[in-house]
N, C-alpha and C positions, 0 to 999 in steps of 0.2 A: 621455557615451554615446552611440552611434551606434543604431539600432535592431538593424542586424545583430549590433553587439556582444553587445546586452541578450538577444536571441534566442539567439545562441549561449548564453551564459550561463545563459538558461532549460534548453535543451536537455542541454546539460554537467550543469545538475541532476537532471532526471529520470536520464539515465543513470548518474549516481554512484550515487543510490540505489538503483540497479538492480544495479547492480555493488557497492554495499557490502552490500545484501539474500543476493544471490548468495555472495559471500564469506564473510558470518559462517553462512553454511549449509554450504559445500565445505570451505572453509577454518579454518571457527570450531568449526562441528559441531552448529551450532544452527539444529535441527530445525525448520521454519516450520508455523503452525498454519493451518486453512484462510484464516482472515483476513487472515494475514500476504500468503498466496498472494493473493487478492483484490487486496492494497492494489498489487500487482506491473504487474498487467495495465493498469490506466489511465495507469500510465509510458509503457507501450508504445505507448499512442494518443498520449500525449504527443509522443513521439520521432517521432510523423509530422508535426509541426510544424517538422518539417528543412523540408517543402517552402515555409515563409516564406521561406528563404533564398534557394530556388532561382524560387520566383513569387511578385512583391509582392501576395499577395490577406491580407486580414485572416482569413480562412474559416482557413488555416494555424495563426496566434495563436491564434485562439478555441479550435481544436480542442488544440491544446498548452495553453493552459489551462485547459480543461473537463477532458482529461484528469489533470492535476495537481490541479485540484479535486476531483474525485470521489475518487483516490485518498487526499487529505486529508479529506474525507468518510467515507471509509470507516476511515481510520486513527481520526479521533473516535470514531466508533461501536467500535471494537476497544478504544480507552481505555478505554470506559465499560462496556466488556464486563470488562475486566481490574479496574476499580476495583468493579463491583459493581453500576453504576448502569445498566445493560440485561441483560436476558437472551441470551447468545449463542444463535448458530442452532445446531439439532441436528448438525450435522457437526461442531461442537467440544467438545462434552457427552460427559464418559467415561464420565458414571453415569446412562446407558440403566437404564429400568423394566422386568427380566426375570424379574418373576411371569408367571406361566402360560405360560413356554417350557418345551420340553422342554430336560433337561440340553445336547443335540446342539446344539438351536437357541440356547441362553443361551450355548454355548462360540462358536458363530459368530459369534453377534453380539458378544461382548467381543473377539474375532480382529479382525475389522472396526473396530471402534472407534478412534478417532485417537490416536495415542499422546501427539500433542502437545495440549492444551488451551488454548484461545481465552482462559479466563479467569487464567490463570497467567501470571505476569509473568516471560519468561525472561532477559531482559538489560534493564537499567536503569542511566543514568547521570544524575546529579545530580538523582537523584526522578523523572525521567522515564523511561517505556517506551520500546520502540523504536518501536512503535505512535506513542507521543506523540508522539516527536523528526521519525518521517514525517509528521504531521499540520502541525507546524510548519512543515518544508522545504516540503511540496508545494503548502501554501497560498504562500508566498516565492514558488514555482517560479508558480504561477498568476499571482501579482499582477504577477510579472516579462513574465510572456507579454503581460499587459493593458497595463503600461505600455510596452511597446515599440510598440503602437498607438500612441501618443500621441506617440513619437518620429518625426520624420522621415524620409525613406527616404535 
């Protein structure tokens, strides 16, 4: 494969993951938790790697690799939260301490709490959650970006 073909495959990977996440959300009705949303943003950065197709600079490929790897790192963290290895961020927990609050303050806090928890697996395939699959795919995409730098133009 040529450098260009590998970079197109990496771009298609990030775009595919983003479109897949949106399809699960808007077509499948699977509401994302905050960590799910966090995993999407770095793939938008990875799509900036399209510049590598236009300008032969390794900076764009490194930007694509960095974006994909960042999403993979967040996905590993999310997988750890789902499996109880790590505590999730406060924005992902529905079990807030309501003691010492007035009934109105408690109701306001409950109503503002996220509906979807980060520590619950909403979808899985072959024993891996969506976050786990995103980690594998994202690190694979990052590897494609880095591999493309070894290929001749």
